C-alpha positions, -999 to +999 in steps of 0.1 A: -342+692+924-306+688+919-289+667+886-281+637+909-320+633+910-329+646+874-339+611+860-350+611+826-338+598+791-307+612+775-329+626+747-357+641+765-366+673+782-384+667+818-415+693+823-391+710+847-368+717+817-393+727+794-413+755+819-377+769+830-370+772+793-400+789+786-394+814+812-359+820+803-369+828+765-395+853+783-375+869+806-341+866+786-321+849+815-325+827+847-303+820+876-276+794+879-295+780+910-328+780+887-310+761+865-298+735+882-332+722+888-330+712+852-294+704+842-305+691+809-311+722+796-274+730+801-264+698+790-285+702+754-267+735+748-298+755+753-288+774+786-252+792+784-236+809+813-239+846+811-202+855+810-209+893+824-233+882+854-219+846+863-249+840+886-272+840+854-279+820+823-295+829+792-314+812+767-301+796+734-323+796+703-333+757+696-324+762+659-284+770+671-285+744+698-295+713+676-268+713+650-242+711+679-260+684+692-263+665+660-226+668+648-220+652+685-239+625+673-226+618+639-191+619+656-199+592+678-213+569+650-179+577+631-161+568+662-181+535+668-180+526+632-143+529+630-142+505+663-160+480+646-139+480+616-109+479+637-131+444+653-136+430+620-098+432+611-090+420+645-113+390+639-101+384+604-072+358+615-094+340+633-122+338+606-098+330+582-085+300+605-120+290+609-123+289+572-096+265+569-112+242+591-140+232+566-115+209+550-116+188+582-138+160+585-156+169+619-159+208+609-193+225+609-208+224+580-228+260+588-204+288+589-217+324+595-198+352+572-195+385+587-187+419+565-194+421+529-156+415+519-154+385+539-185+373+523-168+380+487-138+364+498-159+332+505-174+333+473-142+340+453-126+308+469-154+288+461-155+296+431-121+293+421-125+254+433-157+249+412-154+232+380-195+221+368-219+244+378-229+280+393-268+284+405-278+318+414-312+332+421-311+374+422-343+386+437-352+421+435-343+452+412-313+456+390-280+447+402-257+479+402-236+476+365-201+476+390-215+448+406-219+426+375-184+438+361-168+426+393-184+392+390-179+386+356-146+371+353-155+349+380-182+338+360-161+336+327-136+313+342-163+288+357-171+285+319-139+286+307-137+254+324-165+236+313-187+247+337-224+258+336-244+287+343-281+290+354-293+324+370-332+331+382-344+368+384-379+381+384-396+389+352-384+428+359-351+422+348-358+412+313-364+451+309-329+459+328-300+466+301-272+463+321-282+427+330-289+416+293-256+435+284-238+413+311-251+380+301-244+387+264-206+390+273-203+360+288-193+329+265-202+293+274-232+274+288-251+301+301-291+299+310-314+326+324-345+324+332-376+346+353-400+343+372-425+366+391-417+354+425-384+340+434-366+332+469-340+348+489-309+355+472-287+320+466-249+312+453-245+275+447-214+260+436-209+222+423-239+212+447-214+211+474-210+245+492-242+273+490-243+307+505-277+325+516-278+361+534-280+359+572-294+395+573-319+418+559-289+442+547-269+415+536-239+421+557-239+383+570-244+354+554-243+317+557-217+292+541-237+258+540-220+226+532-244+202+551-254+177+520-291+178+533-294+213+530-274+215+500-298+191+484-330+209+496-317+241+481-306+225+447-345+209+447-358+246+455-340+257+427-347+229+402-388+236+408-386+271+405-364+268+371-393+244+357-415+271+362-395+299+350-396+315+314-363+318+294-347+349+290-329+340+258-330+357+234-320+392+250-348+412+248-374+427+266-400+407+259-436+413+258-458+401+284-480+377+270-519+378+276-547+360+278-579+380+267-574+418+276-551+410+312-517+401+308-499+376+329-484+405+347-520+415+359-531+385+365-502+374+392-507+412+407-548+403+409-541+373+426-518+389+451-541+418+458-572+387+466-548+376+492-550+411+507-514+424+500-508+460+501-493+476+467-459+484+484-460+445+495-470+434+458-441+458+442-412+441+466-425+406+458-423+409+422-395+434+420-411+462+407-414+498+413-446+507+435-457+529+411-455+508+380-477+481+405-507+511+405-502+515+370-509+477+366-541+480+390-550+509+371-552+493+342-568+460+357-595+482+373-602+499+339-603+466+322-631+448+346-651+484+351-640+487+388-646+522+404-634+512+439-606+491+453-629+467+475-652+464+439-622+451+421-617+423+443-651+412+437-646+418+399-615+397+398-635+367+416-662+370+390-641+373+359-621+342+360-589+353+352-577+336+380-587+305+366-565+313+337-535+322+357-541+288+372 
């Protein structure tokens, strides 16, 4: 079988190749004609031509061949990343022109922003034009200190112009010193509240423009100026805000408890009854999975449960979910 008919995946070894390579390892070499039946072996660097005997090829240890292949893959990824950066730079003027159309009455009321820099620039432009209010929802774990520091001047400028700032975090944020320190350094009308669960990230300025993620890695975002969507997002924020617990004064407040079960454990119990895994519960509550398991273990000990299935039954019989309601 020649290379012309050697049809299989680019990262696969065919049965012919595996058999021939095994024989090459046993015998120390194979002929060039035999190697032509499995050209993937030479392509993967598993067979190498013998300089002393041009008609033969000898096997190369897999541990030697693999790093060379991986290096080639990494180099290809680097080249593609550079190509992507050049594309982004080429499109930047066009994106800027499109952003300028936002002031035109018939301009799109929803724009797609691609790239972290473009997203940050659009948020910065909107923040500089705002004078009244910044509403923010920040799900998940603690934000990096450098990110908080870079946002602080923009937020302080809005507060200095007489605007107000309201931010929603998840409850674990009450225990993040960097978050507490960030808000302590802001001067003005600042309010922060926390919930067990919040929506995806939201930034809204003056209730005229909002930014939400458009991809899981947050390298794409939607800039929304449609009045109906802005109203919908603002209403969602207000309803979450009324349910949330104020963070002030800035302290890692202890969880309130009704009886021997804390509010956090009742929330986890609700999610357990709904059939969620530990990993899903941790993600939804912005917690570490090990912390979730500690709470579950304490809950099981409190209720006298000896298994996961038994725990669900005991939760239902205990009445703690009624306390949560």
